[in-house]
Structures are given as C-alpha cells and as structure tokens.
C-alpha positions in Angstrom: 5.8 62.9 -73.6 2.5 61.0 -73.3 0.2 59.7 -76.1 -2.9 61.6 -76.7 -5.1 58.7 -75.7 -3.5 58.5 -72.3 -4.3 62.1 -71.3 -7.6 62.8 -73.0 -11.0 60.9 -72.9 -14.7 61.7 -73.3 -14.7 63.1 -69.7 -12.0 65.5 -70.5 -8.3 65.8 -69.7 -6.9 63.2 -67.3 -3.2 63.9 -66.8 -1.4 60.9 -65.4 1.7 62.6 -64.1 2.2 66.2 -63.1 5.1 67.4 -65.3 5.9 71.1 -65.8 5.5 70.5 -69.6 2.1 68.8 -69.4 0.1 72.0 -69.0 1.8 73.4 -72.0 1.0 70.3 -74.1 -2.6 70.5 -72.9 -2.9 74.2 -73.9 -1.5 73.6 -77.3 -3.8 70.6 -78.0 -6.8 72.5 -76.8 -6.0 75.4 -79.1 -5.1 73.4 -82.2 -7.0 70.1 -82.2 -10.2 70.6 -80.3 -11.7 73.9 -81.5 -15.2 73.1 -82.4 -15.5 76.0 -84.8 -12.8 74.5 -87.2 -14.4 72.6 -90.0 -12.9 69.3 -91.0 -12.9 68.1 -94.6 -11.3 65.3 -96.6 -8.4 66.4 -98.8 -7.5 64.3 -101.8 -3.7 64.6 -102.1 -3.2 63.6 -105.8 -5.1 66.8 -106.8 -3.7 70.1 -105.8 -7.2 71.5 -105.1 -7.9 68.5 -102.8 -10.9 67.2 -104.8 -11.2 63.6 -105.9 -11.3 62.7 -109.6 -11.1 59.3 -111.3 -8.3 60.5 -113.5 -6.2 61.6 -110.6 -6.8 58.3 -108.8 -5.8 56.4 -111.9 -2.7 58.5 -112.5 -1.6 58.0 -108.9 -1.6 54.2 -109.2 -0.6 53.6 -112.8 2.9 53.4 -114.2 3.3 56.1 -116.8 5.3 55.2 -119.9 6.3 57.0 -123.1 3.5 57.1 -125.7 4.1 54.3 -128.2 4.3 55.2 -131.9 1.2 53.1 -132.8 -1.1 54.7 -130.2 -2.9 56.9 -132.7 -3.4 54.0 -135.0 -5.4 52.1 -132.3 -7.1 54.8 -130.2 -8.4 57.3 -132.7 -11.7 59.2 -132.9 -14.4 56.9 -134.3 -12.5 53.7 -133.6 -14.5 50.5 -133.1 -13.9 49.5 -129.4 -13.9 45.8 -130.1 -11.4 46.0 -132.9 -9.2 48.5 -131.1 -9.0 46.3 -128.0 -8.1 43.3 -130.1 -5.4 45.3 -131.9 -4.1 46.5 -128.6 -3.8 43.0 -127.3 -2.1 41.9 -130.5 0.5 44.6 -130.3 1.2 43.6 -126.7 1.2 39.9 -127.7 -1.6 39.2 -125.2 -4.2 37.4 -127.3 -5.0 34.0 -125.8 -4.1 31.9 -128.8 -3.3 28.2 -128.4 0.5 28.9 -128.3 0.0 31.1 -125.2 1.7 29.7 -122.0 -1.6 29.6 -120.2 -2.7 26.8 -122.5 0.5 24.8 -122.4 -0.8 22.2 -120.0 -4.5 22.3 -121.1 -4.6 22.1 -124.8 -3.3 19.0 -126.5 -3.6 20.3 -130.1 -2.2 23.8 -130.8 -3.1 23.8 -134.5 -5.4 26.5 -135.9 -9.1 25.3 -135.9 -9.6 27.2 -139.2 -7.0 25.6 -141.4 -6.1 22.7 -139.2 -2.6 22.8 -140.5 -0.5 25.7 -139.0 0.2 26.4 -135.4 -2.3 28.9 -133.9 -0.4 32.1 -133.2 -1.2 35.8 -133.0 0.3 36.3 -136.5 -1.9 33.6 -137.9 -5.1 35.0 -136.5 -6.6 38.5 -136.5 -9.9 40.5 -136.5 -12.5 38.5 -138.5 -10.4 35.4 -138.4 -10.3 35.7 -134.6 -14.1 35.9 -134.5 -14.4 32.9 -136.7 -11.9 31.0 -134.6 -14.0 31.7 -131.4 -17.2 30.7 -133.2 -15.7 27.3 -134.0 -14.2 26.7 -130.6 -16.9 27.9 -128.3 -20.1 27.5 -130.3 -19.2 24.6 -132.5 -20.3 26.6 -135.6 -18.4 27.7 -138.7 -18.7 29.8 -141.9 -17.6 28.9 -145.4 -14.2 30.4 -146.3 -15.8 32.6 -149.0 -18.2 34.0 -146.4 -15.3 34.7 -144.1 -13.4 36.6 -146.8 -16.6 38.6 -147.6 -16.8 39.6 -143.9 -13.2 40.8 -143.9 -13.7 42.8 -147.1 -16.9 44.4 -145.7 -15.1 45.4 -142.5 -12.3 47.1 -144.5 -14.9 48.7 -146.9 -16.9 50.2 -144.1 -13.8 51.6 -142.5 -12.3 53.0 -145.6 -15.5 54.5 -146.9 -15.8 56.5 -143.7 -12.4 58.1 -144.1 -11.8 61.6 -145.5 -8.4 62.9 -146.6 -7.6 66.5 -146.0 -4.5 66.7 -148.1 -4.6 66.8 -151.9 -1.1 65.4 -152.0 -2.5 62.0 -150.9 -4.5 61.4 -154.1 -2.4 58.3 -154.7 -4.3 56.7 -151.7 -7.6 57.5 -153.5 -6.3 55.7 -156.6 -5.4 52.6 -154.6 -8.7 52.6 -152.8 -10.6 53.0 -156.1 -8.7 50.1 -157.6 -10.2 47.8 -154.9 -13.7 49.3 -155.2 -13.5 51.7 -152.2 -14.6 55.3 -152.3 -12.2 57.6 -150.5 -12.9 61.3 -150.7 -10.5 64.2 -150.7 -11.5 67.6 -149.3 -9.4 70.7 -149.5 -8.9 72.7 -146.3 -10.3 76.2 -146.3 -7.9 79.0 -145.7 -9.1 81.6 -143.1 -7.5 84.5 -141.3 -8.0 85.8 -137.8 -6.6 88.7 -135.9 -6.9 90.5 -132.5 -10.2 92.5 -132.9 -10.5 96.1 -131.7 -12.5 97.1 -128.7 -15.3 99.6 -127.9 -14.5 102.8 -126.2 -13.7 102.2 -122.5 -13.6 98.4 -123.0 -10.8 96.1 -121.9 -10.0 92.7 -123.4 -8.9 89.6 -121.4 -7.3 86.7 -123.3 -6.7 83.5 -121.4 -5.4 80.1 -122.1 -4.3 76.9 -120.4 -1.8 74.1 -121.2 -1.4 70.5 -119.9 1.6 68.2 -120.2 2.8 65.1 -118.3 4.6 67.3 -115.8 1.5 69.3 -115.0 -0.5 72.3 -116.2 -0.2 76.0 -116.7 -2.5 79.0 -117.0 -2.0 82.4 -118.4 -3.8 85.6 -119.3 -3.3 89.1 -120.6 -5.4 92.1 -120.1 -5.2 95.0 -122.7 -6.9 98.3 -123.4 -8.5 99.3 -126.6 -5.2 100.3 -128.1 -3.7 96.9 -127.4 -1.4 98.0 -124.6 -0.7 95.7 -121.7 -2.6 96.4 -118.5 -1.9 93.2 -116.6 -0.4 89.8 -117.4 -0.2 86.6 -115.3 1.3 83.2 -115.7 1.5 80.3 -113.3 2.1 76.6 -113.2 -0.5 74.2 -111.7 -0.9 70.6 -110.8 -4.3 70.2 -112.5 -5.0 67.1 -114.6 -8.0 68.2 -116.7 -7.5 70.8 -119.5 -11.1 72.0 -119.4 -10.8 72.7 -115.7 -7.6 74.6 -116.3 -9.2 76.7 -119.0 -11.9 77.7 -116.6 -9.4 78.4 -113.9 -7.5 80.8 -116.2 -10.7 82.7 -117.0 -11.6 83.0 -113.3 -8.1 84.2 -112.5 -8.3 86.9 -115.2 -11.8 88.0 -114.1 -10.5 88.4 -110.5 -7.7 90.6 -111.8 -10.1 92.8 -113.8 -12.3 93.2 -110.7 -9.4 94.3 -108.6 -8.4 96.9 -111.2 -11.9 98.4 -111.1 -12.7 97.6 -114.8 -16.4 98.1 -115.7 -16.4 96.9 -119.3 -14.7 93.6 -120.2 -14.5 91.4 -123.3 -13.1 87.9 -122.5 -11.7 85.7 -125.2 -10.6 82.0 -124.8 -9.8 79.3 -127.4 -11.7 76.7 -125.5 -15.3 76.4 -126.7 -16.2 74.3 -123.6 -15.0 77.0 -121.2 -16.8 79.8 -123.1 -20.0 77.8 -123.2 -19.7 77.0 -119.5 -19.6 80.8 -118.7 -22.4 81.4 -121.1 -24.4 78.6 -119.3 -24.6 76.5 -122.4 -22.5 73.6 -121.1 -22.2 72.0 -117.6 -18.7 72.7 -116.2 -16.7 70.2 -114.1 -18.4 70.0 -110.8 -15.3 71.0 -108.8 -15.1 74.3 -110.9 -18.7 75.4 -110.3 -17.8 77.4 -107.2 -15.0 79.1 -109.1 -17.4 80.1 -111.9 -19.9 81.3 -109.5 -17.3 83.6 -107.9 -16.4 84.8 -111.3 -20.0 85.6 -112.1 -20.1 87.5 -108.8 -17.1 89.6 -109.8 -18.7 90.2 -113.2 -22.0 91.3 -111.7 -21.1 94.9 -111.7 -19.5 94.9 -115.2 -20.7 95.1 -118.7 -19.1 91.9 -120.0 -19.1 89.3 -122.8 -17.2 86.1 -123.5 -16.5 84.7 -126.9 -14.4 82.0 -128.6 -11.2 82.8 -130.5 -9.1 80.5 -132.6 -5.8 79.5 -131.1 -3.9 81.4 -133.9 -5.5 84.6 -132.6 -4.8 83.9 -128.9 -1.0 83.5 -129.1 -0.2 85.9 -126.3 -2.3 83.9 -123.7 -1.0 80.7 -125.2 2.6 81.8 -124.6 1.8 82.7 -121.0 0.1 79.4 -120.3 3.2 77.3 -121.1 5.0 75.7 -118.2 8.3 76.7 -119.8 7.3 80.4 -120.1 10.2 82.4 -118.6 7.8 84.8 -116.8 5.8 83.6 -113.8 3.5 85.6 -111.5 1.6 88.9 -112.0 2.8 92.1 -113.6 1.5 95.4 -114.7 4.7 96.6 -116.4 5.9 95.8 -119.9 9.5 96.0 -118.6 9.1 92.7 -116.7 7.6 90.5 -119.5 9.6 88.5 -122.0 10.5 90.0 -125.4 8.7 87.2 -127.1 5.4 88.3 -125.5 6.0 91.9 -126.4 6.5 90.9 -130.1 3.2 89.1 -130.1 1.4 92.0 -128.5 3.0 94.3 -131.1 1.7 92.1 -133.9 -1.8 92.0 -132.3 -1.8 95.8 -132.0 -1.0 96.1 -135.7 -3.9 93.8 -136.5 -1.6 91.2 -138.1 -3.6 88.5 -139.7 -2.8 84.9 -138.7 -3.5 82.0 -141.1 -5.7 79.1 -140.1 -6.5 76.0 -142.1 -10.1 74.9 -141.4 -11.8 71.7 -142.6 -14.6 72.3 -145.0 -18.0 71.0 -144.0 
C-alpha cells in the first residue's frame, strides 16, 4: 500500500509499481476523493450541527464542575461586575493580599496599610476596604475612616434599596432594613390562571418546547385537533448548547410535521418569547438557525398560520416531551405508543383544566 503523495501529483496519477491492487486503489480514490462536484466545508465537532459557537468552544476546553451553593449570590441579575469579581476571588481565596505566596519574597511588611496593626489577609479586607487599600498602596492617597465607613454604608444602601421581596412571609427582613434606614419594599405576586385554548374550525394546534441540561438538550412537540385529540407527537434528544436555538429547532420540527400531514391551518404555541418573536420577525434569531427558520417559513407559505406565546404552565405536554428523560423518543401518530403521563396531561388540556401561575406585579 503506497502513500497518496507517492502515486498522485498535479500531473495526475504516477504509479510507481504495477500491482494488481493499485488500479483498484486508484479507482476508489478517484471516485471518493477527487470528485470536483463535492463541496467541502469545515465541520466544528463540538457542535452536533457542525457550526462554531464561542460557548461550544469554551465548553470543549473547560473543566466542568458541580455548581457551588454560593453561585447565585455572586452572579445574579443586576450584579455589579466589579464587586461580583472581587467576591468571586475572595471565595476562591485568590485576592492578592500581602499574605499571598506571590508576595512572600517581595514584600517586607505584610501588615495592613489601613490599620497598620493586623496582618493583611482576605478576611481583613473586602469591597470598599479593598478599594481604599489599593488607593493607599498605588496612588499614595487616603480617605478618613469616617468617609470610608460612609462609602460602605452607601454601597449597602444602594444595593438594598434596589431589592424587592416577592414573599409576604419575609416582612421581618423589611423590619431589619427599616431599622438601619433602608427602604425595602414587599410586593405580592398576582395569581393568574391559564389553560389550553380552543381552536377554530379546521385549525390544528402545535405546542413545542425544548430543554437543556449538562448532558445535552431535548426537543418535543405535540400536534392536536380542535377537540384536543393527538394527531402527532415527537420527542428527541440533541447535543445543542443554546436553549434559544433548541426552542427554534423544536418549532421547525413541528412545522415540518404539519406540512407533511397536509395541514392548511395551524396555530403554534411556545413558551419561549424569543422563539415566538423570531418567527414573527420581531427578534433576530441565532445566525445558525436562520436557514431553519427560512425553511419553516417556506413550509408555512401555503398555510393559514399564527404563532403565539404561552406560559409554561399551559404548555406541559410539550414540556414533558422535551425532557431528555422522557420515556418516549421518536415520532408517533398513535395514542397507544405514548406514555400514560402524557395522556393524562392531554386529557386535562382537553377538559380545559386551569393551571395556576404566580406572576410578579408591575
């Protein structure tokens, strides 16, 4: 067996030896490797669809660990990046205080530059004190201790005054905040109900959903007639790494099913506002899902269709099918092959059962 470089060059094939098997090798290579009509493209292995994403690149090189209990206390919506980063370093014991090993051979005095008495450690410094410490070391400036205390109180006041409690059972927290001069408001959650809405005559409804966990993602959908009876269900696991892309993929899968069944009037419901807005051309979808949405629009071209948002509580059938642990996988048009749990949900939807939802008041 010869190397490819030994038997092929720009001038063509140059067999070195005349073996009975060489012609066979040449024929195979010509058919499989040198067909000009075949289009080559780069394939990004970490993503199942072959497209590159920063998230998939990061997940392929990073070491994934169990989420620590304090994660939500550091990285929460509305966090101050500077303070969150300092807190993260503190919890990992990575702040470069004077007791850090990196300074062992460079700093003669490891005392705190603020009090000049205790050893400078992470437990001794934090947040505003850390800022004051850097000010004194690197800029040779300082603030009076009363001013430093005022800075700290203002930081806490700004953060606490921006908080809203949504549980009336936490009024004791309001009392504590009021004692220190902070205004912490409590708002009651609004009770609302949702249910599976009836259809117009001749209309079919497609409910879809997606899920994403560390092991991968899943998509699912259920197509029903105006009486709430199952026409088609599907459930499959995927290797996607973006929940929005999976939500769009689930809708596209369901639309293709509706097209294959010859449906001419379709109502699509999904509990992802982003996916709904993407199909309604109100939001820009992930670039790698644009071709999928365009194909879905093509499938919908001959239909009377609409797509609306539904709360998760009213989308439980599709939610069940999207779970990776769902016992049913594949496509089916028979109620005999779907799990009993799904049939129970479908029965409740058909009976217009109202599901409770707690919504934050504006």
